[in-house]
C-alpha positions as CSV (number, residue, x, y, z in Angstrom):
1,M,70.7,-76.7,20.2
2,R,70.2,-75.9,16.5
3,I,66.7,-77.5,16.7
4,L,65.8,-75.3,19.8
5,I,67.0,-72.2,18.0
6,A,65.0,-73.1,14.9
7,L,61.8,-73.6,17.0
8,L,62.3,-70.2,18.7
9,V,62.7,-68.5,15.4
10,I,59.4,-70.1,14.2
11,V,57.5,-69.0,17.3
12,L,58.9,-65.5,17.3
13,C,58.2,-65.0,13.6
14,T,54.7,-66.4,13.6
15,P,52.1,-63.6,13.1
16,A,50.1,-62.8,16.3
17,Y,46.8,-63.5,14.6
18,A,47.9,-67.1,13.9
19,Q,48.3,-67.7,17.7
20,K,44.9,-66.3,18.6
21,Q,42.2,-69.0,18.6
22,V,38.7,-67.5,18.6
23,D,35.7,-69.6,19.6
24,T,32.7,-67.3,19.5
25,L,30.1,-70.0,20.1
26,K,31.9,-71.0,23.2
27,R,31.9,-67.5,24.5
28,I,28.2,-67.1,23.7
29,A,27.4,-70.4,25.5
30,E,29.3,-69.2,28.6
31,T,27.9,-65.6,28.7
32,G,24.5,-66.0,27.1
33,E,25.0,-63.0,24.9
34,I,26.1,-62.0,21.4
35,R,27.8,-58.6,20.8
36,I,26.7,-57.0,17.5
37,G,28.6,-54.0,16.1
38,Y,26.6,-51.5,14.1
39,T,26.6,-48.0,12.8
40,E,24.1,-45.5,14.2
41,N,23.2,-43.5,11.1
42,E,23.2,-45.7,8.1
43,P,19.6,-46.2,7.1
44,P,18.2,-48.5,5.9
45,F,21.0,-50.9,7.0
46,S,21.5,-49.9,10.7
47,F,20.2,-46.9,12.6
48,H,18.1,-45.7,15.5
49,D,14.4,-45.4,15.0
50,S,12.2,-42.7,16.6
51,E,12.2,-44.7,19.9
52,G,15.9,-45.1,19.9
53,K,15.9,-48.8,19.1
54,V,18.5,-50.3,16.8
55,V,16.8,-51.3,13.6
56,G,17.5,-51.8,9.9
57,Y,17.9,-54.4,7.1
58,S,21.3,-55.6,8.4
59,I,20.0,-55.7,12.0
60,D,17.1,-57.9,11.0
61,L,19.5,-60.3,9.3
62,C,21.8,-60.4,12.3
63,R,18.9,-61.1,14.6
64,R,18.4,-64.3,12.6
65,I,22.1,-65.1,13.1
66,A,21.8,-64.4,16.8
67,A,18.9,-66.9,17.0
68,A,21.0,-69.5,15.1
69,A,24.0,-68.9,17.4
70,R,21.7,-69.4,20.4
71,D,20.6,-72.8,19.1
72,A,24.2,-73.8,18.1
73,A,25.5,-72.8,21.5
74,G,22.8,-74.9,23.2
75,I,21.4,-72.2,25.3
76,K,17.7,-71.3,25.9
77,D,17.9,-67.5,25.6
78,I,20.4,-65.1,24.1
79,K,20.9,-61.4,25.0
80,I,21.9,-59.1,22.1
81,V,24.3,-56.4,23.1
82,F,24.6,-53.7,20.5
83,V,27.9,-51.9,20.2
84,P,28.0,-48.6,18.2
85,L,30.9,-48.2,15.8
86,V,31.7,-45.2,13.5
87,T,34.6,-45.4,11.0
88,M,35.6,-48.4,8.9
89,E,38.7,-48.9,11.0
90,D,36.5,-49.0,14.1
91,R,34.4,-51.8,12.6
92,I,37.4,-54.0,11.6
93,S,39.3,-53.3,14.7
94,A,36.3,-54.1,17.0
95,V,36.1,-57.6,15.4
96,E,39.9,-58.1,15.4
97,D,40.2,-57.2,19.1
98,G,37.2,-59.2,20.2
99,D,35.1,-56.3,21.2
100,V,32.2,-57.5,19.1
101,D,31.3,-61.0,17.7
102,I,30.0,-59.7,14.4
103,E,29.7,-56.4,12.6
104,C,26.3,-55.9,11.1
105,G,26.2,-52.8,8.9
106,S,27.1,-52.0,5.3
107,T,30.7,-53.1,4.9
108,T,32.0,-53.9,1.5
109,M,33.9,-57.2,1.3
110,T,37.4,-56.8,-0.2
111,L,40.4,-59.0,-0.4
112,S,42.6,-56.6,1.5
113,R,40.1,-56.5,4.4
114,R,40.1,-60.3,4.4
115,E,43.7,-60.2,5.4
116,R,42.5,-59.0,8.8
117,V,38.9,-60.4,9.2
118,D,36.5,-62.9,7.7
119,F,33.2,-62.2,6.0
120,T,29.8,-64.0,5.9
121,L,27.9,-64.7,2.7
122,M,27.1,-61.5,0.8
123,T,24.1,-59.7,2.2
124,F,23.6,-56.9,-0.4
125,I,25.1,-55.4,-3.6
126,T,25.0,-51.7,-4.4
127,G,27.2,-49.3,-6.3
128,S,29.0,-46.0,-5.6
129,A,27.3,-42.8,-6.6
130,V,27.4,-39.0,-5.8
131,L,24.6,-37.1,-4.3
132,S,24.3,-33.4,-4.9
133,L,21.8,-30.5,-4.6
134,K,19.4,-29.9,-7.5
135,T,20.4,-26.3,-7.5
136,S,24.0,-27.3,-8.5
137,P,23.7,-30.9,-9.7
138,L,26.5,-33.3,-10.4
139,N,24.7,-35.5,-12.9
140,I,27.6,-37.2,-14.7
141,V,31.2,-38.0,-14.1
142,D,32.4,-35.0,-16.2
143,D,30.6,-32.7,-13.7
144,F,33.1,-33.9,-11.0
145,D,36.0,-31.9,-12.4
146,G,36.7,-28.9,-10.1
147,A,34.1,-30.0,-7.5
148,K,34.4,-30.5,-3.8
149,I,33.1,-33.9,-2.8
150,A,32.7,-35.4,0.7
151,V,33.5,-39.1,1.2
152,M,33.9,-41.4,4.2
153,Q,37.6,-41.8,5.1
154,G,38.9,-45.3,4.6
155,S,35.8,-46.4,2.6
156,T,35.9,-48.2,-0.7
157,T,34.2,-45.1,-2.2
158,E,37.2,-43.0,-1.3
159,E,39.3,-45.4,-3.4
160,V,36.7,-45.2,-6.2
161,M,36.9,-41.3,-6.2
162,R,40.7,-41.3,-6.2
163,R,40.6,-43.7,-9.2
164,V,38.1,-41.4,-11.0
165,M,40.5,-38.5,-10.4
166,S,43.5,-40.4,-11.7
167,L,41.9,-41.9,-14.8
168,N,40.2,-38.7,-15.9
169,D,42.9,-36.3,-14.7
170,F,40.2,-34.4,-12.7
171,D,40.8,-31.8,-10.1
172,I,38.4,-33.1,-7.4
173,K,38.9,-31.7,-3.9
174,L,38.0,-34.6,-1.6
175,R,36.7,-33.7,1.9
176,L,37.3,-36.8,4.1
177,V,34.6,-37.3,6.8
178,K,34.0,-39.7,9.6
179,S,30.2,-40.2,9.3
180,H,27.4,-39.9,6.8
181,G,25.7,-37.3,9.0
182,E,28.8,-35.1,8.8
183,A,28.8,-35.4,5.0
184,M,25.1,-34.6,4.7
185,K,25.5,-31.5,6.8
186,L,28.4,-30.3,4.6
187,L,26.2,-30.8,1.5
188,N,23.2,-29.1,2.9
189,D,25.3,-26.2,4.1
190,K,26.8,-26.0,0.6
191,K,30.3,-26.4,1.9
192,V,30.8,-29.3,-0.6
193,D,29.3,-29.9,-4.0
194,G,28.6,-33.6,-3.6
195,F,28.6,-36.5,-1.2
196,A,30.1,-39.8,-2.6
197,S,28.9,-43.0,-1.0
198,D,27.1,-46.2,-1.9
199,R,23.7,-45.6,-3.7
200,A,21.7,-47.6,-1.2
201,M,23.3,-45.7,1.7
202,L,22.6,-42.3,0.0
203,L,18.9,-43.3,-0.5
204,G,18.6,-43.9,3.2
205,Q,20.1,-40.5,4.0
206,V,18.0,-38.7,1.5
207,F,14.6,-40.1,2.4
208,R,15.0,-39.1,6.0
209,N,14.4,-35.6,4.6
210,A,10.8,-34.7,3.9
211,D,11.9,-32.6,0.8
212,A,14.1,-35.3,-0.6
213,Q,12.7,-35.5,-4.1
214,T,12.8,-31.8,-4.7
215,Q,16.1,-31.1,-3.0
216,Y,18.6,-33.8,-4.2
217,V,19.8,-35.5,-7.3
218,M,22.0,-38.6,-7.7
219,T,24.4,-39.6,-10.5
220,R,22.7,-41.8,-13.0
221,A,25.4,-44.4,-13.4
222,A,27.0,-46.4,-10.7
223,L,30.8,-45.7,-10.3
224,S,31.5,-49.2,-8.9
225,Y,29.8,-52.3,-7.5
226,E,30.0,-52.9,-3.8
227,P,29.3,-56.4,-2.3
228,Y,28.2,-56.1,1.3
229,A,28.8,-58.8,4.0
230,F,29.1,-59.0,7.8
231,I,32.5,-59.0,9.4
232,L,33.6,-62.0,11.6
233,S,36.8,-62.9,13.4
234,R,39.3,-64.5,11.1
235,G,39.6,-68.2,11.4
236,D,36.4,-68.8,13.5
237,S,35.0,-71.3,11.0
238,K,32.3,-72.7,13.3
239,F,30.7,-69.4,14.0
240,R,31.0,-68.3,10.3
241,L,29.2,-71.5,9.3
242,V,26.4,-70.8,11.7
243,A,26.0,-67.2,10.3
244,D,26.1,-68.4,6.7
245,R,23.5,-71.1,7.4
246,A,21.2,-68.5,8.9
247,L,21.6,-66.1,6.0
248,A,21.2,-68.9,3.4
249,A,18.0,-70.0,5.0
250,V,16.6,-66.5,4.8
251,F,17.6,-66.2,1.1
252,R,16.0,-69.5,0.3
253,G,12.6,-68.5,1.5
254,A,10.1,-65.6,1.0
255,D,11.4,-63.7,4.0
256,I,14.1,-62.0,2.1
257,R,11.7,-60.3,-0.2
258,R,9.6,-59.1,2.7
259,L,12.8,-57.7,4.4
260,Y,13.8,-56.0,1.2
261,H,10.3,-54.4,0.8
262,D,10.3,-53.3,4.5
263,W,13.6,-51.5,4.2
264,F,14.1,-50.5,0.6
265,G,10.5,-50.5,-0.8
266,R,9.7,-47.6,1.6
267,Y,12.3,-45.5,-0.3
268,G,10.8,-46.4,-3.6
269,E,13.7,-48.6,-4.6
270,P,12.6,-51.7,-6.5
271,M,14.7,-54.8,-6.3
272,S,17.3,-54.8,-9.0
273,P,18.1,-57.9,-11.1
274,I,21.6,-58.0,-9.7
275,V,20.3,-58.0,-6.1
276,A,17.7,-60.7,-6.9
277,A,20.5,-62.8,-8.5
278,M,22.7,-62.3,-5.5
279,Y,20.0,-63.7,-3.2
280,E,19.5,-66.7,-5.5
281,F,23.3,-67.4,-5.7
282,Q,23.7,-67.0,-1.9
283,A,20.9,-69.4,-1.1
284,V,23.4,-72.2,-0.5
285,G,21.8,-75.6,0.1
286,E,22.6,-77.9,3.0
């Protein structure tokens, strides 16, 4: 009787995620499709082009992962189903709940997020910055005191801005938003003084505007470093290995520099030494 009670206690106290066995490759083999989560307005990582197609740096990398998953699942063709996501919670929950197989955008890998989901090899490294209008620029951190700054709710940049406020005893009024488009509209309408996000993301937003170089200014120094990776279901080691192999193969060859040039070179952003080093270190051998 005591043994039975002990077993019941163990079962009832075991976290739900420990009971959930995810086999993405099996699902792909059965359905012939892979579901990719993405954000619609985060150039150059994931966005819609002029024809409404889902494109971007992260999307190109995930197409490589889809091809690798097709081969690993032993099927001839694979259908890519793109699922639009908005907030950071949307992205994590969609993977947790099995609504998507992989999230391919611009998500920073953190230890707290790894309590809920897994991540692939790193796909990019950038840093937090603040974008402002040249008519009232926020050039350095000291300019933030007293400013109204928009930031994505639940993002790592929100944490960075709160840390800046605390360490410097600044009176920054944060305006929490759900999308980059919302933040850019607030900035352009002069309802906020700045928009805080990752530098690479801000560049993509800025250069969609024809008057970008004359209209905006960005803080000179990075406020943090943000390692990006794709989100996967926690504990699905087979699919994660397929994804990591696909990424490592890209990083080992010349393709990664072509991809970088296609998506960042167009914005006049040269490859930084830290990004080049990241590609080298993530080019894991077989």
